[in-house]
N, C-alpha and C positions, 0 to 999 in steps of 0.2 A: 718350230716345228718340234716336236717332239719325236723320239726313237723308236724306230719298229716295234713293234708289238712282239714280234719271232722271236720263237726261243734258239738259243744258240745251239749251233751244233757243231757236237765233238769229231774231227776227225779222226779216225784210228787206223792205224795200213792194220790189213789185209792178211800179211804174213811181213814176216815167220813166226808160228806160233807155235809152241811148245808141244810134244807128245809121247808117249812111253811105249816103249816098241819090248810085247816077252816073246821069248823064245825056248824050247824044249830048256837050254841051262843056263839062261844069260835074263838082265834085265837091262836096259842101256834106254837110256833121253834125250831126244834127238829134239828139232824145228821142221815142221811141217814149213819146207816152199815153196809149195804147190800143188791143190786141191782141185779134183775136179773127180764126176760123179761113177768113174773107172775105177781111182786109185788116187796113190799121194810120190808127192816127192819129198821126202826126207832128210834131213841131211844127219848123219851118227859122228859120234868121233869114239875112230879106234873098235870098229865092229867086225865080225868073219864072216856076215854073211855072206850069200854066194847066190846066184839065180836060182830057183827053183826052191830055197828055204821059204815054210811054213810060218809066218808069224804073228803075234798079238799085236795093233795098234789101239791106243786109245789117246783121246783128244778129248778137250772142248772145242767148240768153233770159237773164235773171237768176239762180241758187245754181244750175241743172240745165247751164248752159254751155251748153246745145243753141246749132249756130249752123245759123243761116241765110242762105237767100239766095232770093231771086225775083225775078220780072222784074212789075212794076206799071203798071196807069196810074192817072193822076192822075183825079178823079170828085169833087171837089167843096174848094176853098180859100178857111180861112176867116181872114180878117185883123186883127187886133190890134194895137193901136198899145201900148207901153209904157212912162212913165216920161218924164218934160218935163209944166208943170200946159196942159191944154189949152183953161182956159173964158177966154171972150174978154173980160171984163174982169178978166183977171189973165195978160194978152198977157208984160207984161214983162216978170211973174215967171218963168213960162217959159221966154221966153228966158235966163234968170239960170242956173234951174235946170237948164235941156240941151233939147235936141232929145228928140223923142220917136222911138224906134225901133220899126222894124215885125218881126211876129209874124206867121210864116202857117203856119200846122195846114192838113196835106194830109190830106184823106182819098185811102185808094191799096187799091185792093182789087186782091189776089194774079190776074196768070196765070197765071203758069208755077214750080214751084218741084220739088225734088225731094222723092223719097219723105222721104228722112233729115229732109228742114224741118222738111216737113208734120208727121213724128212729134216731133220736138224743138218744133212749138206747142203742140199736141195736147196731149203732155208740163208744158209750162210752165200752158195753162190748165186741163188739169184739178187740179194741184199748187195753184194758187189758186184753184179750187171760181172758176173763171168755165167756158163755152162749149166745150165737150168732146168734140163732135161735126164732128168734123172730116171736109171727104171727099172 
């Protein structure tokens, strides 16, 4: 029997995907770890952002290539150390392994964006089976 004529569907991971942040004094790049209608979680290295800070975010949704640019406020900051060994009994080993680096995960809430950006987010969330009721 001949093989099915159905086209092959390429599976792509929804997260993480690249994004850019702009503050009044700096530009940062990061990875969007989670996207919801109200905002997103983005991982950045070496940022000084604190809750209440305003930022501009821009990214392109995977596969659908929807362009999003929005004004956001930082709601929470989660700090995480990676690399190195921080156990007190192995302090000398930690020095040899290299010092840990700080990774920050920022919870951002959207404040303003264009209708086309809202549509891009809604289409992406619908495609991955996420929350789709963007208001």
